VOPAGU-2260 file (C-alpha; in pm, 1 decimal, decimal comma):
REM VOPAGU-2260
SITE   aa  ch    i         X         Y         Z
SITE  UNK   A    0    4033,8    3230,9    1965,4
SITE  UNK   A    1    3798,8    3484,7    1791,3
SITE  UNK   A    2    3870,9    3706,9    1570,9
SITE  UNK   A    3    3748,7    4099,3    1606,9
SITE  UNK   A    4    3522,1    3980,4    1282,2
SITE  UNK   A    5    3383,0    3656,8    1470,5
SITE  UNK   A    6    3305,6    3877,0    1792,0
SITE  UNK   A    7    3090,0    4084,1    1538,7
SITE  UNK   A    8    2944,1    3812,8    1395,2
SITE  UNK   A    9    2815,4    3702,9    1752,0
SITE  UNK   A   10    2705,7    4050,8    1849,8
SITE  UNK   A   11    2944,1    4090,7    2146,6
SITE  UNK   A   12    3100,3    4386,2    1969,4
SITE  UNK   A   13    2877,8    4633,5    1798,4
SITE  UNK   A   14    2884,6    4738,9    1455,5
SITE  UNK   A   15    2750,8    4927,3    1149,7
SITE  UNK   A   16    2589,3    4593,8    1014,3
SITE  UNK   A   17    2434,0    4702,7     619,4
SITE  UNK   A   18    2364,5    4308,6     508,7
SITE  UNK   A   19    2382,5    3992,1     654,9
SITE  UNK   A   20    2283,7    3641,7     567,2
SITE  UNK   A   21    2317,4    3288,9     693,8
SITE  UNK   A   22    2697,1    3252,4     547,3
SITE  UNK   A   23    2784,8    3621,4     513,7
SITE  UNK   A   24    2810,7    3970,2     742,2
SITE  UNK   A   25    2865,5    4339,2     594,1
SITE  UNK   A   26    2953,2    4613,9     780,3
SITE  UNK   A   27    3112,0    4973,2     789,7
SITE  UNK   A   28    3480,2    4967,0     830,3
SITE  UNK   A   29    3555,6    5193,3    1159,6
SITE  UNK   A   30    3827,3    5375,0     925,9
SITE  UNK   A   31    3692,9    5472,3     611,6
SITE  UNK   A   32    3908,7    5534,9     298,5
SITE  UNK   A   33    3625,2    5628,4     119,1
SITE  UNK   A   34    3293,8    5779,2     132,6
SITE  UNK   A   35    3185,8    5350,4     139,6
SITE  UNK   A   36    3383,8    5163,5     300,4
SITE  UNK   A   37    3222,1    4799,8     360,9
SITE  UNK   A   38    3368,4    4488,3     522,3
SITE  UNK   A   39    3229,3    4194,3     385,2
SITE  UNK   A   40    3276,2    3872,6     583,5
SITE  UNK   A   41    3232,8    3514,1     570,2
SITE  UNK   A   42    3052,3    3398,6     917,8
SITE  UNK   A   43    3318,0    3086,1     872,9
SITE  UNK   A   44    3652,8    3150,2    1011,5
SITE  UNK   A   45    3925,1    3099,0     706,8
SITE  UNK   A   46    4202,3    3312,9     814,4
SITE  UNK   A   47    4368,2    3415,6     467,7
SITE  UNK   A   48    4295,8    3338,9      71,2
SITE  UNK   A   49    4564,0    3090,4     129,4
SITE  UNK   A   50    4363,0    2904,1     349,4
SITE  UNK   A   51    4057,7    2866,4     117,6
SITE  UNK   A   52    3915,5    2514,4      49,0
SITE  UNK   A   53    3692,7    2382,2    -243,7
SITE  UNK   A   54    3393,2    2325,1      59,5
SITE  UNK   A   55    3425,4    2736,6     100,5
SITE  UNK   A   56    3276,7    2820,6    -247,1
SITE  UNK   A   57    2937,2    2848,1    -112,4
SITE  UNK   A   58    3113,6    3061,6     131,6
SITE  UNK   A   59    3287,2    3300,4    -133,4
SITE  UNK   A   60    2998,9    3286,7    -350,5
SITE  UNK   A   61    2785,3    3444,7     -79,1
SITE  UNK   A   62    3068,6    3732,7     -44,4
SITE  UNK   A   63    3039,1    3800,4    -414,0
SITE  UNK   A   64    2642,9    3804,6    -432,0
SITE  UNK   A   65    2655,6    4055,3     -99,4
SITE  UNK   A   66    2839,2    4241,7    -283,0
SITE  UNK   A   67    2645,8    4291,7    -577,8
SITE  UNK   A   68    2355,1    4341,4    -385,7
SITE  UNK   A   69    2495,7    4622,8    -122,3
SITE  UNK   A   70    2694,6    4828,3    -436,5
SITE  UNK   A   71    2304,8    4822,5    -576,4
SITE  UNK   A   72    2164,9    4929,7    -269,1
SITE  UNK   A   73    2413,7    5227,5    -208,4
SITE  UNK   A   74    2379,5    5338,3    -564,3
SITE  UNK   A   75    2781,2    5300,2    -661,1
SITE  UNK   A   76    2734,2    5003,6    -879,3
SITE  UNK   A   77    2685,4    5192,2   -1172,3
SITE  UNK   A   78    2962,6    5452,9   -1098,6
SITE  UNK   A   79    3189,4    5184,1   -1021,8
SITE  UNK   A   80    3362,2    5088,5    -693,3
SITE  UNK   A   81    3700,0    4869,5    -551,5
SITE  UNK   A   82    3697,4    4520,7    -411,3
SITE  UNK   A   83    4035,8    4458,9    -206,1
SITE  UNK   A   84    4135,0    4120,2     -42,1
SITE  UNK   A   85    4474,8    4180,8     165,5
SITE  UNK   A   86    4672,3    3828,1     271,7
SITE  UNK   A   87    4938,6    3813,9     518,0
SITE  UNK   A   88    5153,0    4081,5     662,2
SITE  UNK   A   89    5297,3    4180,4     320,2
SITE  UNK   A   90    4969,9    4229,6     171,7
SITE  UNK   A   91    4841,3    4438,5     458,9
SITE  UNK   A   92    4615,7    4216,7     633,2
SITE  UNK   A   93    4546,4    4317,4    1013,7
SITE  UNK   A   94    4225,5    4084,6    1075,6
SITE  UNK   A   95    4347,8    3690,9    1026,2
SITE  UNK   A   96    3992,2    3621,6     906,9
SITE  UNK   A   97    3888,0    3651,7     540,0
SITE  UNK   A   98    3714,3    3997,5     430,7
SITE  UNK   A   99    3656,7    4193,6     127,2
SITE  UNK   A  100    3677,9    4548,3     115,5
SITE  UNK   A  101    3447,5    4717,0     -71,7
SITE  UNK   A  102    3505,5    5099,8    -152,2
SITE  UNK   A  103    3337,4    5338,3    -362,9
SITE  UNK   A  104    3111,6    5639,8    -357,6
SITE  UNK   A  105    3422,8    5875,3    -550,2
SITE  UNK   A  106    3690,9    5843,5    -788,3
SITE  UNK   A  107    3953,2    5631,4    -647,5
SITE  UNK   A  108    4222,5    5662,5    -896,5
SITE  UNK   A  109    4517,3    5441,0    -973,9
SITE  UNK   A  110    4642,1    5164,0    -724,3
SITE  UNK   A  111    4999,5    5139,1    -612,7
SITE  UNK   A  112    5151,6    4841,9    -842,6
């Protein structure tokens, strides 16, 4: 069964896409938690951080490159931003397709520790 993100990748459901390559797609979160809230998703279905394999390194590097480019384009790189990945239920993961949240556009405050 395809994840919600795979359906976005396949254009089966709409999304506000801000960046795309052959390995990565990035789009605005539908429930933003900051002025900038973008999800960066590999086009390969990797359920969680726990499921990453060495052969997935090209997807991860492409995701980090996307984050660098997106934050520069949106002019939040210099002031700063946060990148979050949730893993499994205790980590708050809701869609089991690896993804990074980019949050920025305002001071974000302290993290829950």
